[in-house]
C-alpha positions as CSV (number, residue, x, y, z in Angstrom):
1,X,-17.6,-5.8,19.7
2,X,-18.4,-3.6,16.7
3,X,-18.2,-5.4,13.6
4,X,-17.5,-2.5,11.0
5,X,-15.0,-0.2,10.6
6,X,-16.0,3.6,11.4
7,X,-15.4,4.5,7.6
8,X,-16.0,8.0,6.0
9,X,-19.0,8.9,3.9
10,X,-19.8,7.5,0.5
11,X,-16.7,7.5,-1.6
12,X,-16.4,10.0,-4.8
13,X,-13.6,8.8,-6.6
14,X,-11.1,11.4,-8.7
15,X,-11.7,10.3,-12.1
16,X,-9.8,12.1,-14.8
17,X,-9.7,10.7,-18.4
18,X,-6.6,10.6,-20.1
19,X,-5.6,8.4,-23.4
20,X,-2.2,8.5,-22.9
21,X,-2.6,6.2,-19.7
22,X,-3.8,2.6,-20.3
23,X,-3.2,1.1,-16.6
24,X,-5.9,-0.7,-14.9
25,X,-8.7,0.3,-14.9
26,X,-8.1,2.4,-18.3
27,X,-9.4,6.1,-18.0
28,X,-9.0,6.3,-14.2
29,X,-6.5,8.4,-12.4
30,X,-6.8,8.2,-8.5
31,X,-5.2,11.0,-6.2
32,X,-2.4,10.9,-3.7
33,X,-2.9,13.7,-0.9
34,X,0.3,15.7,-0.4
35,X,1.8,16.1,3.0
36,X,3.7,19.4,3.5
37,X,6.8,18.9,5.4
38,X,5.2,20.7,8.0
39,X,2.7,18.7,8.6
40,X,3.9,15.3,8.1
41,X,2.1,12.5,10.1
42,X,3.7,11.0,12.9
43,X,4.5,7.3,12.5
44,X,2.6,6.2,15.8
45,X,-0.1,4.2,14.7
46,X,-2.9,6.7,15.5
47,X,-4.2,7.8,12.3
48,X,-6.2,10.9,13.5
49,X,-3.7,13.2,11.4
50,X,-5.5,11.5,8.0
51,X,-8.8,12.9,8.9
52,X,-8.1,15.9,7.0
53,X,-7.6,13.8,3.8
54,X,-10.8,14.4,1.8
55,X,-13.4,11.5,1.5
56,X,-12.9,10.9,-2.3
57,X,-9.4,10.1,-1.7
58,X,-10.1,7.1,0.4
59,X,-10.6,3.6,-1.1
60,X,-12.8,1.0,0.4
61,X,-14.2,-2.3,-0.6
62,X,-17.4,-0.2,-2.2
63,X,-15.4,2.1,-4.3
64,X,-16.4,2.2,-7.7
65,X,-15.3,3.3,-11.4
66,X,-17.8,3.1,-14.4
67,X,-20.1,1.1,-12.0
68,X,-17.6,-1.9,-11.2
69,X,-16.1,-2.5,-7.9
70,X,-12.2,-1.3,-7.8
71,X,-11.2,-3.8,-5.8
72,X,-11.7,-7.2,-7.0
73,X,-11.2,-10.9,-5.7
74,X,-8.7,-12.2,-8.3
75,X,-7.1,-14.9,-6.2
76,X,-8.0,-17.5,-3.8
77,X,-11.9,-17.4,-3.3
78,X,-12.3,-15.7,-6.8
79,X,-15.6,-13.9,-7.3
80,X,-16.1,-13.4,-3.5
81,X,-18.7,-10.8,-2.6
82,X,-18.1,-7.9,-0.4
83,X,-18.9,-9.1,3.2
84,X,-18.0,-6.5,5.6
85,X,-18.9,-9.1,8.6
86,X,-15.8,-10.9,7.1
87,X,-13.6,-8.1,6.1
88,X,-14.0,-4.5,5.9
89,X,-11.0,-1.7,5.2
90,X,-10.3,1.7,4.1
91,X,-6.6,3.0,2.6
92,X,-5.5,6.0,1.4
93,X,-1.9,7.4,0.2
94,X,0.0,10.4,0.5
95,X,3.5,11.9,-0.5
96,X,5.9,14.4,0.3
97,X,8.1,16.5,-2.1
98,X,11.0,17.2,0.1
99,X,11.8,14.1,1.1
100,X,10.5,12.2,-1.6
101,X,8.3,9.8,0.1
102,X,5.0,7.9,-0.3
103,X,2.7,7.7,2.6
104,X,0.2,5.0,3.3
105,X,-2.6,4.4,6.0
106,X,-4.8,1.3,6.4
107,X,-7.6,0.9,8.6
108,X,-9.0,-2.7,8.8
109,X,-11.8,-5.1,10.6
110,X,-11.2,-8.8,10.0
111,X,-13.4,-11.5,11.6
112,X,-10.3,-13.7,11.5
113,X,-7.1,-12.1,11.8
114,X,-4.2,-14.3,10.5
115,X,-0.7,-13.1,11.1
116,X,1.7,-16.1,12.1
117,X,3.5,-16.6,9.1
118,X,2.6,-20.4,8.8
119,X,-1.1,-20.8,7.2
120,X,-1.9,-22.0,3.9
121,X,-2.9,-19.4,0.9
122,X,-0.9,-16.7,-0.3
123,X,1.3,-13.8,0.6
124,X,3.6,-16.2,2.8
125,X,0.6,-17.3,4.8
126,X,-0.3,-13.9,6.2
127,X,-2.9,-11.1,6.0
128,X,-1.1,-8.4,4.5
129,X,-1.2,-5.4,2.2
130,X,0.5,-5.6,-0.9
131,X,2.3,-2.6,-2.8
132,X,3.7,-2.9,-6.2
133,X,5.3,0.8,-6.8
134,X,5.9,1.8,-10.2
135,X,7.7,5.2,-9.3
136,X,8.5,6.7,-12.9
137,X,5.3,5.0,-14.6
138,X,7.5,2.8,-17.1
139,X,5.1,-0.2,-17.0
140,X,8.4,-2.6,-16.3
141,X,8.3,-6.1,-15.2
142,X,9.0,-6.7,-11.7
143,X,9.7,-10.5,-11.6
144,X,12.3,-12.6,-13.8
145,X,13.0,-16.2,-14.1
146,X,16.0,-18.4,-14.7
147,X,15.1,-18.0,-18.4
148,X,15.1,-14.5,-18.9
149,X,18.8,-13.9,-18.4
150,X,22.2,-15.7,-19.3
151,X,23.4,-15.7,-15.7
152,X,21.6,-15.9,-12.4
153,X,23.5,-12.6,-11.4
154,X,21.4,-10.9,-14.2
155,X,18.3,-12.2,-13.0
156,X,18.9,-11.3,-9.4
157,X,19.9,-7.5,-10.6
158,X,16.8,-7.1,-12.4
159,X,14.0,-8.6,-10.0
160,X,12.3,-5.5,-8.7
161,X,14.8,-3.4,-10.4
162,X,12.3,-0.8,-11.9
163,X,9.1,-1.6,-9.9
164,X,9.0,-2.9,-6.4
165,X,6.5,-5.2,-4.9
166,X,6.4,-5.4,-1.2
167,X,4.0,-7.1,1.0
168,X,3.4,-5.1,4.3
169,X,2.8,-7.0,7.5
170,X,2.4,-6.4,11.1
171,X,3.4,-7.1,13.6
172,X,7.1,-8.0,11.9
173,X,8.0,-11.7,12.3
174,X,11.4,-12.9,11.4
175,X,13.0,-13.9,9.0
176,X,11.1,-11.8,6.8
177,X,10.3,-8.9,8.7
178,X,7.4,-6.5,8.2
179,X,8.3,-5.1,4.6
180,X,8.6,-8.1,2.7
181,X,10.3,-7.2,-1.0
182,X,9.5,-10.6,-2.3
183,X,10.7,-10.4,-5.7
184,X,14.2,-9.1,-4.5
185,X,16.8,-10.4,-2.6
186,X,17.6,-7.2,-0.7
187,X,18.2,-6.8,2.8
188,X,18.6,-3.1,3.4
189,X,15.3,-1.7,2.0
190,X,12.9,-2.0,5.0
191,X,14.8,0.3,7.5
192,X,15.2,4.3,7.5
193,X,15.9,6.0,5.5
194,X,14.4,3.8,2.6
195,X,10.9,3.0,4.5
196,X,9.4,3.1,8.0
197,X,8.0,1.9,10.4
198,X,7.6,-1.7,11.7
199,X,5.8,-0.3,14.9
200,X,3.5,2.3,13.5
201,X,0.2,0.2,14.2
202,X,-2.4,-0.3,16.7
203,X,-4.0,-4.1,16.8
204,X,-6.9,-4.7,18.7
205,X,-7.1,-8.6,18.5
206,X,-4.3,-11.3,18.2
207,X,-4.0,-14.3,15.5
208,X,-6.9,-16.3,14.9
209,X,-9.2,-13.9,16.7
210,X,-11.5,-11.0,15.4
211,X,-9.4,-7.8,15.1
212,X,-9.3,-4.1,14.5
213,X,-6.3,-2.6,13.0
214,X,-4.9,0.6,11.9
215,X,-1.4,1.5,10.5
216,X,0.5,4.0,8.9
217,X,3.8,3.7,7.0
218,X,6.3,5.3,4.4
219,X,8.7,4.1,1.7
220,X,10.7,5.9,-1.1
221,X,10.5,4.9,-4.6
222,X,13.4,3.5,-6.9
223,X,14.1,4.2,-10.8
224,X,16.8,1.8,-10.6
225,X,16.7,-0.5,-7.6
226,X,20.0,-2.7,-6.8
227,X,19.6,-5.4,-4.6
228,X,23.1,-5.3,-3.3
229,X,23.2,-1.7,-2.0
230,X,21.5,1.5,-2.1
231,X,24.7,3.0,-3.2
232,X,24.3,1.1,-6.7
233,X,20.4,2.4,-6.7
234,X,18.8,5.4,-8.1
235,X,15.8,7.0,-5.7
236,X,13.1,8.4,-7.5
237,X,12.4,12.2,-7.3
238,X,8.8,12.6,-6.5
239,X,7.0,15.9,-8.1
240,X,3.6,17.4,-8.1
241,X,1.2,16.3,-10.8
242,X,3.5,13.5,-11.9
243,X,1.8,10.2,-12.4
244,X,3.0,7.1,-10.7
245,X,1.6,3.3,-10.8
246,X,0.4,1.6,-7.7
247,X,-0.9,-2.0,-7.7
248,X,-2.7,-2.5,-4.1
249,X,-3.8,-6.0,-3.2
250,X,-5.4,-6.5,0.2
251,X,-4.7,-10.1,1.3
252,X,-7.4,-12.0,3.5
253,X,-6.0,-15.4,4.8
254,X,-8.6,-17.0,7.2
255,X,-6.0,-19.5,9.2
256,X,-6.2,-22.1,6.4
257,X,-3.7,-24.9,5.6
258,X,-2.6,-26.4,2.4
259,X,-5.6,-28.2,1.7
260,X,-8.1,-25.4,2.6
261,X,-6.2,-22.1,2.3
262,X,-9.5,-19.8,3.1
263,X,-7.2,-17.1,1.0
264,X,-8.7,-14.2,-1.2
265,X,-6.9,-11.4,-2.5
266,X,-8.8,-8.0,-3.0
267,X,-7.0,-6.2,-6.0
268,X,-7.2,-2.7,-7.0
269,X,-8.1,-2.7,-10.9
270,X,-9.1,-6.4,-10.8
271,X,-6.3,-7.6,-12.9
272,X,-2.3,-8.6,-12.7
273,X,-0.1,-9.7,-15.4
274,X,2.9,-11.7,-14.8
275,X,4.1,-11.3,-11.5
276,X,3.7,-7.4,-10.9
277,X,3.9,-6.0,-14.2
278,X,3.8,-2.0,-14.0
279,X,1.3,-2.0,-17.1
280,X,-1.5,-3.8,-15.2
281,X,-1.2,-1.3,-12.3
282,X,-3.2,1.5,-11.5
283,X,-2.9,5.3,-12.4
284,X,-2.2,7.8,-9.3
285,X,-1.4,11.4,-9.7
286,X,0.5,13.3,-7.2
287,X,-1.6,16.3,-5.9
288,X,-0.9,19.7,-5.1
289,X,-1.1,20.7,-1.3
290,X,-4.4,21.8,0.0
291,X,-3.2,23.9,2.8
292,X,-6.8,25.1,3.4
293,X,-7.6,22.1,4.8
294,X,-4.8,21.5,7.2
295,X,-4.5,22.9,10.9
296,X,-2.6,26.2,11.2
297,X,0.9,25.5,12.3
298,X,2.1,27.6,15.1
299,X,5.8,28.9,14.5
300,X,8.1,26.4,16.3
301,X,5.2,24.0,17.1
302,X,5.3,20.5,15.6
303,X,2.4,18.5,13.8
304,X,3.0,16.2,16.5
305,X,2.3,18.6,19.1
306,X,-0.6,19.9,17.1
307,X,-1.6,16.1,17.1
308,X,-1.3,15.6,20.8
309,X,-3.4,18.9,21.7
310,X,-6.2,17.1,19.6
311,X,-6.1,14.6,22.6
312,X,-5.8,16.6,25.6
């Protein structure tokens, strides 16, 4: 069985220096690929559409900025070095202007896939992909405790209000599900039209075995998120060339327990303040569409049909 993912060639990051943004790491702005509505990826776990995304927009354990690794182990086995025989991955992001969605794709090799919701370590005891989304780039706080407000109602209202932090996990396990917005008590955020999809993955392996895993999914963003209902929330309007904040943590649980959690969190930017403060996550720019890199769309032909034709 193969030990490595099939990765793109060496990553060349989109580094744009800007003194007006100080998110981690300071001075770096990464790119978010634009998916035109005519070429949206099909959420089926076959990530071949994403091959059109340029190499410099994919991030791996070896991606660097100013000579430092971008993904750094900051929890669990702190200081662990890259060992692709244990864990390897690549991921990138996309966006769509008309639907106001962010798209993500994730390709992983893991020598010990931990997905039963019952082990030690972090992220609820599971291998997962955590995203802290600060759509309006406000740098706000995500988590509040009982001492931060006068009433419990105010605490609950403000958890995840201005930036939202989810652990995405496949396959879905109840009661937490596939999109665990752990800082909030919301129960409506993980279904369309707010996020998708619990079944858009391919997994070759099983819990406590070696596994390869590919997944794609999307979410909307929120300027004001109310855990009680979408009607009381304000959805973010994504626009070309806007800067957003994304905090990414790649969780590697290795079937540990309370005494030996065997847990590591590979975090983009290498730092985290509080429980998901937006000021400690990374800057991303919503790029213009690169139509010259996309397949030519035939009138009345869907992107899904074009994709299917690749496989015939």
